[in-house]
C-alpha positions in Angstrom: 0.2 0.1 0.4 0.8 3.6 -0.8 0.6 7.1 0.6 -2.1 9.1 -1.7 -1.1 12.0 -2.8 -2.3 14.7 -1.2 -3.9 17.8 -3.5 -5.5 21.4 -2.3 -7.1 22.2 -0.4 -7.1 19.3 1.4 -5.5 19.3 5.0 -5.1 15.7 5.3 -5.8 12.6 2.7 -8.3 11.2 4.5 -10.0 14.1 3.9 -9.4 14.3 0.7 -10.9 10.4 -0.2 -14.0 11.1 1.4 -14.2 14.0 -0.4 -13.4 12.4 -4.2 -15.7 9.7 -3.1 -18.4 11.5 -2.0 -18.4 13.4 -5.1 -18.2 10.7 -7.2 -20.8 8.6 -5.6 -23.1 11.9 -5.8 -22.2 12.0 -9.8 -23.3 8.1 -10.3 -26.4 9.0 -8.6 -27.2 11.7 -11.2 -26.4 9.1 -13.9 -28.6 6.2 -12.3 -31.5 8.8 -12.4 -31.4 9.8 -15.5 -30.9 6.3 -16.7 -33.4 5.0 -14.1 -35.9 7.5 -16.4 -35.4 5.9 -19.6 -36.0 2.2 -18.3 -39.1 3.7 -16.6 -40.4 5.1 -20.4 -39.4 1.9 -21.6 -41.3 -0.4 -19.0 -44.8 1.8 -19.5 -44.5 1.6 -23.5 -43.8 -2.2 -23.2 -46.7 -2.4 -21.1 -48.6 -0.6 -23.5 -48.0 -2.1 -26.4 -46.0 -5.6 -25.0 -46.6 -7.6 -28.7 -44.9 -5.0 -30.7 -41.9 -4.8 -28.3 -41.5 -8.6 -28.6 -41.6 -8.9 -32.2 -39.2 -5.3 -32.7 -37.0 -7.1 -30.0 -36.7 -10.0 -32.2 -34.4 -8.0 -34.9 -32.1 -6.6 -32.6 -29.0 -8.7 -33.6 -28.2 -10.8 -30.1 -25.1 -11.7 -31.4 -23.7 -8.2 -31.5 -25.1 -7.8 -28.1 -23.7 -10.8 -26.7 -20.5 -10.3 -27.5 -20.7 -6.7 -26.3 -21.8 -8.0 -23.2 -19.0 -10.2 -22.6 -16.9 -7.7 -23.8 -17.6 -5.4 -21.1 -17.5 -8.0 -18.3 -14.3 -8.5 -19.0 -12.9 -4.8 -19.2 -15.2 -4.5 -15.6 -12.0 -7.5 -14.3 -9.1 -5.8 -15.8 -10.6 -2.8 -14.7 -11.2 -4.1 -11.1 -7.2 -5.3 -11.4 -5.5 -2.2 -12.3 -7.5 -0.2 -9.3 -6.5 -3.0 -6.9 -2.8 -2.4 -8.9 -2.8 0.8 -8.2 -3.6 0.5 -4.6 -0.9 -2.0 -4.1 2.2 0.1 -5.9 1.8 -3.0 -8.4 2.5 0.0 -11.3 3.5 -2.7 -14.1 -0.1 -4.4 -13.6 -2.2 -1.1 -13.4 -0.8 0.1 -16.3 -0.9 -3.2 -18.4 -4.8 -3.8 -17.2 -5.7 0.4 -17.8 -4.8 -0.9 -21.2 -6.3 -4.1 -21.5 -9.2 -1.8 -20.3 -8.9 0.5 -22.9 -8.7 -2.1 -25.2 -11.6 -3.6 -24.7 -13.6 -0.3 -24.8 -12.7 0.2 -28.1 -13.6 -3.2 -29.2 -17.1 -2.4 -27.6 -17.4 0.3 -29.5 -16.2 -1.0 -33.2 -19.1 -4.1 -32.1 -21.2 -1.4 -31.9 -20.7 0.6 -34.8 -20.6 -2.7 -37.3 -24.3 -3.5 -35.3 -25.6 -0.1 -35.9 -24.6 0.0 -39.4 -26.6 -3.6 -39.8 -29.6 -1.7 -38.1 -29.6 0.8 -40.5 -29.1 -1.4 -43.4 -32.4 -3.3 -42.6 -34.1 0.0 -41.8 -34.3 -0.2 -38.3 -34.3 3.8 -37.4 -38.1 5.4 -36.6 -39.0 7.3 -39.8 -40.2 7.1 -42.9 -38.4 3.6 -44.9 -39.4 2.1 -40.6 -39.9 -1.6 -41.9 -42.0 -2.6 -38.8 -45.5 -2.1 -39.2 -46.8 -3.5 -35.2 -47.8 -1.0 -32.6 -44.8 0.1 -30.3 -42.3 -1.1 -32.8 -41.4 2.3 -33.3 -41.1 3.1 -29.8 -38.9 0.1 -29.0 -36.5 0.8 -31.5 -36.6 4.8 -30.6 -35.4 4.2 -27.1 -32.7 1.6 -28.4 -30.9 4.3 -30.3 -31.6 6.9 -27.3 -30.6 4.5 -24.9 -27.4 2.8 -26.2 -26.5 6.3 -28.0 -26.3 7.9 -24.6 -24.6 4.8 -23.3 -21.9 4.7 -26.3 -21.4 8.6 -25.3 -20.9 7.6 -21.5 -18.4 4.6 -22.8 -16.6 7.3 -24.7 -16.4 9.2 -21.7 -14.9 6.5 -20.2 -12.4 5.7 -22.2 -10.7 9.3 -21.7 -11.0 8.4 -18.2 -9.0 5.4 -18.5 -6.3 7.1 -20.9 -5.8 9.5 -18.6 -5.3 7.0 -16.0 -2.2 5.5 -18.5 -1.0 9.2 -18.8 0.1 9.4 -15.2 3.8 8.7 -14.9 4.8 6.2 -13.4 6.2 7.2 -10.1 3.1 8.7 -9.4 0.6 6.2 -10.4 0.9 5.1 -6.9 -0.5 7.8 -4.9 -3.4 8.0 -7.1 -5.6 5.3 -5.9 -8.1 7.6 -5.2 -8.5 8.9 -8.7 -8.3 4.9 -9.8 -11.1 4.2 -7.2 -13.5 7.0 -8.8 -12.2 5.8 -12.3 -13.2 2.2 -11.5 -16.6 3.2 -10.1 -17.4 5.0 -13.4 -16.3 2.3 -15.7 -18.5 -0.6 -13.4 -21.5 1.7 -13.8 -20.8 2.1 -17.6 -20.7 -1.8 -17.8 -23.9 -2.1 -15.2 -25.6 -0.1 -17.7 -24.7 -1.8 -20.2 -26.2 -5.1 -18.5 -29.1 -4.2 -18.4 -29.7 -2.7 -21.7 -29.1 -6.2 -23.0 -31.5 -7.6 -21.0 -34.1 -5.3 -22.2 -33.2 -5.0 -25.7 -31.5 -8.4 -26.8 -33.4 -10.9 -25.0 -37.3 -9.3 -24.8 -39.4 -12.6 -26.3 -36.2 -14.8 -26.7 
């Protein structure tokens, strides 16, 4: 274990750690409320049009969704190892795991890009060329594009967070355990949200 690098304006490392943790948990709570609103909208729409939602969900590419779920679950593991390695001052391991997390995050977005391309080719974007006629189908796909798009934006932010950890000089990394903890919390939240989206989008009616 190494001492946390003390930064202004904190008088002690413990106060700094508690303040950073509180701020991070508060931020994560606002993110949870935001996605909670999306999930509530989904639940109401699905309750109103159950048959349409099931029919629409069958058009979702479960293969892409499953691959990305495995990718993100693996990235949660590498991020957890990286955060622990920072606390234990295992700098080479921490940097390797942050790099692995970064690559897995990029892989997720690449797979998502291929999935989006397939969805567009099949005219699964609500609008004049939307191919599904069942009542509620367009609402399902509106949720799909909105929720996965917002999630992808959060993933981009997560990649920035991981990149920031990689840019910290090796000599300074052991003193950044609080920063590593906050980064890990954010990454795990993004992964958890995806697992919920996976269930709502790809497992309905299957």
